[in-house]
C-alpha positions in Angstrom: -17.0 9.7 2.1 -15.1 9.2 5.5 -12.0 7.2 5.8 -11.4 6.3 2.2 -8.4 4.0 1.8 -6.1 4.2 -1.2 -5.0 0.7 -2.2 -2.3 -0.4 -4.6 -2.4 -4.0 -6.0 0.9 -5.0 -7.7 0.9 -7.8 -10.2 -2.6 -7.0 -11.2 -2.6 -9.1 -14.4 -1.8 -12.3 -12.4 -4.4 -14.6 -10.9 -4.8 -13.0 -7.4 -4.5 -9.5 -8.9 -7.4 -10.2 -11.3 -9.5 -11.7 -8.6 -9.0 -8.6 -6.4 -10.0 -6.5 -9.5 -13.1 -8.6 -9.9 -14.4 -7.8 -6.4 -13.0 -4.2 -6.0 -16.4 -2.5 -6.6 -17.8 -4.1 -3.5 -15.4 -2.0 -1.3 -16.8 1.4 -1.6 -14.5 2.8 1.0 -11.4 1.9 -1.1 -9.9 3.5 -4.1 -7.9 1.0 -6.0 -4.9 1.3 -8.3 -4.1 -1.9 -10.2 -0.5 -1.8 -11.4 0.7 -4.1 -14.2 4.4 -4.8 -15.0 4.3 -1.9 -17.5 3.4 0.5 -14.7 5.6 -1.0 -11.9 8.2 -3.6 -12.9 9.5 -5.4 -9.8 12.4 -6.8 -11.9 13.8 -3.2 -12.1 14.8 -1.4 -9.0 14.7 2.0 -10.8 11.1 1.3 -12.0 10.0 0.7 -8.4 11.8 3.9 -7.2 10.3 6.0 -9.9 6.8 4.7 -9.5 6.7 5.6 -5.7 8.2 9.0 -6.4 4.9 9.7 -8.1 2.5 7.7 -6.0 1.6 7.0 -2.4 -1.0 4.6 -0.9 -2.5 3.7 2.5 -2.2 0.0 1.6 0.1 -2.0 -0.8 -1.0 -5.5 -1.7 1.9 -7.2 -3.3 0.5 -10.0 -5.6 3.5 -9.7 -7.9 6.0 -12.6 -7.8 8.3 -14.7 -9.9 6.3 -18.0 -9.8 7.9 -20.2 -12.5 9.1 -22.8 -10.0 11.1 -24.9 -12.5 12.5 -22.0 -14.5 13.7 -20.3 -11.4 16.4 -23.1 -11.0 18.2 -21.5 -14.0 17.0 -17.9 -13.5 17.9 -17.6 -9.8 19.1 -13.9 -10.1 15.8 -12.8 -11.6 13.7 -14.8 -9.1 15.7 -13.2 -6.3 15.2 -9.7 -7.5 11.4 -10.0 -7.8 10.8 -12.3 -4.8 13.4 -10.9 -2.4 15.1 -7.6 -3.3 11.9 -6.0 -4.7 10.0 -7.0 -1.6 12.7 -5.4 0.6 12.4 -2.2 -1.6 8.6 -2.2 -1.2 9.0 -2.6 2.6 11.4 0.3 2.7 9.0 2.5 0.7 6.0 1.4 2.8 7.9 2.3 6.0 8.9 5.7 4.6 5.4 6.5 3.2 3.7 5.0 6.4 1.7 2.5 4.2 0.4 -0.9 5.3 1.9 -3.8 3.3 0.2 -7.1 2.6 2.6 -9.6 0.9 1.9 -13.0 -0.6 4.3 -15.9 0.1 4.2 -19.6 -0.4 4.2 -23.1 1.2 7.5 -23.7 -0.7 9.3 -22.1 2.3 8.9 -25.5 3.9 10.7 -28.8 3.1 7.5 -30.8 2.8 8.6 -33.5 5.3 6.2 -32.6 8.1 3.4 -34.9 9.3 0.8 -32.3 10.5 -0.3 -29.1 9.0 2.4 -26.5 9.1 2.0 -23.6 11.6 3.5 -20.1 11.0 6.1 -20.8 13.7 7.4 -24.1 12.2 10.9 -24.5 10.9 11.5 -23.2 7.3 13.7 -25.1 4.9 13.0 -24.4 1.3 14.2 -27.1 -1.2 14.1 -25.1 -4.4 15.4 -21.7 -5.7 11.8 -20.4 -5.8 11.2 -21.1 -2.1 14.6 -19.8 -1.1 13.9 -16.4 -2.8 10.4 -16.2 -1.3 11.8 -16.9 2.2 14.4 -14.3 1.7 11.6 -11.8 0.7 9.7 -12.7 3.9 12.8 -12.2 6.1 13.7 -8.9 4.4 10.1 -7.6 4.9 10.1 -8.6 8.6 13.5 -7.1 9.3 12.5 -3.8 7.5 9.0 -3.5 8.8 8.5 -4.9 12.3 5.1 -3.3 12.3 2.2 -2.7 9.8 2.8 -5.6 7.5 1.1 -9.0 6.9 2.7 -12.0 5.1 0.2 -14.6 3.8 1.6 -18.0 2.8 -0.6 -19.8 0.4 -0.5 -23.0 -1.7 -1.7 -24.5 -5.0 -3.3 -21.3 -6.3 -5.9 -21.5 -9.1 -8.6 -19.4 -10.6 -10.6 -18.7 -13.8 -7.7 -16.4 -14.9 -4.2 -17.1 -16.3 -2.4 -20.4 -16.3 -3.0 -22.9 -13.5 -3.6 -26.6 -12.8 -7.4 -26.4 -13.2 -7.3 -24.9 -16.6 -4.4 -27.1 -17.7 -6.4 -30.2 -16.7 -9.5 -29.0 -18.5 -7.5 -28.4 -21.7 -5.7 -31.8 -21.5 -8.8 -33.6 -20.5 -10.6 -32.4 -23.6 -7.9 -33.7 -25.8 -6.9 -37.0 -24.2 -8.6 -40.1 -22.9 -6.0 -40.7 -20.1 -3.7 -38.6 -17.9 -1.1 -39.5 -15.3 -1.2 -37.2 -12.2 1.1 -37.2 -9.1 -0.6 -38.8 -6.0 2.2 -38.5 -3.5 2.2 -34.7 -3.1 -0.4 -33.7 -0.5 -1.7 -30.2 0.2 -4.8 -28.0 -0.4 -5.8 -26.0 -3.5 -6.4 -22.3 -2.9 -9.0 -20.5 -5.0 -7.6 -17.1 -5.7 -11.1 -15.6 -5.4 -11.3 -16.7 -1.7 -7.9 -15.5 -1.0 -8.7 -12.1 -2.5 -11.7 -11.8 -0.2 -9.6 -12.8 2.8 -7.1 -10.0 1.9 -9.9 -7.5 1.8 -11.2 -8.6 5.1 -7.7 -7.8 6.5 -7.7 -4.4 4.8 -11.0 -3.6 6.4 -10.2 -5.0 9.8 -10.0 -2.8 12.9 -7.0 -4.8 14.0 -4.8 -4.1 10.9 -6.0 -0.4 10.8 -4.5 0.4 14.2 -1.8 3.1 14.0 0.9 0.5 14.8 0.3 -3.3 14.6 3.0 -6.0 14.9 4.0 -7.6 11.5 2.6 -11.2 11.4 2.8 -14.2 9.2 -0.4 -16.1 8.3 -1.3 -19.2 6.5 -4.2 -19.4 4.0 -5.5 -22.1 1.7 -8.9 -23.6 1.3 -10.0 -26.2 3.8 -9.5 -29.9 3.4 -6.8 -32.0 2.0 -6.0 -33.8 -1.3 -3.3 -34.9 -3.7 -2.8 -33.5 -7.2 -4.4 -36.8 -8.3 -7.5 -36.2 -6.2 -7.6 -32.6 -7.4 -7.6 -33.7 -11.1 -10.3 -36.4 -10.4 -12.5 -33.7 -8.9 -11.9 -31.3 -11.7 -13.1 -33.9 -14.2 -16.0 -35.1 -12.1 -17.4 -31.7 -11.4 -17.0 -30.6 -15.0 -18.3 -33.9 -16.5 -15.1 -34.5 -18.6 -14.5 -38.1 -19.6 -10.9 -38.6 -18.9 -9.2 -41.5 -17.0 -6.7 -40.3 -14.4 -3.9 -42.6 -13.3 -1.9 -41.9 -10.1 1.9 -41.8 -10.5 4.7 -41.0 -8.0 6.8 -37.9 -8.0 9.8 -39.9 -9.2 7.9 -40.9 -12.3 7.6 -37.2 -13.3 10.9 -35.5 -12.6 11.1 -31.8 -12.6 14.1 -29.4 -12.2 12.7 -28.1 -8.9 12.1 -30.2 -5.8 8.4 -29.7 -4.6 7.2 -30.3 -1.1 5.6 -33.8 -0.6 3.4 -32.4 2.2 2.4 -28.8 2.4 -0.8 -28.7 4.4 -1.2 -25.3 6.1 -2.7 -24.7 9.5 -5.1 -21.7 9.1 -6.1 -21.3 12.8 -4.2 -18.1 13.3 -5.7 -16.1 10.3 -9.3 -17.4 11.1 -9.0 -16.3 14.7 -7.3 -13.0 14.0 -9.7 -11.7 11.4 -12.8 -13.9 11.9 -12.4 -15.4 8.4 -14.6 -18.3 7.2 -12.6 -20.5 4.7 -14.6 -22.6 2.2 -13.9 -26.3 1.5 -11.7 -26.8 -1.5 -14.3 -28.7 -3.6 -16.9 -26.1 -3.0 -14.5 -23.4 -4.3 -13.4 -25.6 -7.2 -17.1 -25.9 -8.2 -17.5 -22.1 -8.0 -14.4 -21.6 -10.2 -15.6 -24.2 -12.8 -19.0 -22.4 -12.9 -17.2 -19.1 -13.6 -15.2 -20.6 -16.3 -18.3 -22.1 -18.0 -20.0 -18.7 -17.9 -16.9 -17.2 -19.5 -17.1 -19.7 -22.3 -20.7 -19.0 -23.0 -20.0 -15.3 -23.2 -17.3 -15.8 -25.8 
């Protein structure tokens, strides 16, 4: 088979990694390696070094991250190692091995005080340790790899896998008659299955497969806008769960980490660069809920 690409997916037991694994068989021109923490531990610099002494890839898709936003406030060193120093090390290895690198970042690099969807060029000002470490990872990658890398900032990721807002709401909604959900944080949910397909579109694109292409930052979430309250209402409506949802303000639900009040992402750049169609958030939510229902029936 001509032009077979070898593709490494780090963090393969996470939401995005598992969504990539679920669609991998569609990409017959790619040979995938899905690395879990036992194979490649980004919290350990020696583990990263040893792994790439034995392995080399055309593409590295870095889905691994420290994502416990509140816990990061008291585990700053660990979060920095995984979200920043490990990313720098991956970039150095990708540069040395002439690999292309796709790295996943976050809307938390912004302060959430904007009034229109954030563009890739907008001022960054993270408000929590998690966002600070993710931004340092972005900056280290760009400094190390001025070419042949892509950074994708995303937001509010959920899927049929792992722990996420959708599955938490379904669990709580089944147990309770009423829930309070924040209404003054605005953004867009991202179905990890859609993001996985967008990543593979980039892997297969003529643009990114040039010998040398400038490193770029892109934004990706589903289309549309909602609050966490709206998101919860939609989850219950689409899954026919009888649970009353009451809107509350952020100040009524204090958390260790400060979250952006507004984190809408402008996706024009990624849509134009790679001709990507992005689904509306409620349509993707329906797709995820259908997958979850099928999983339950199979159990």
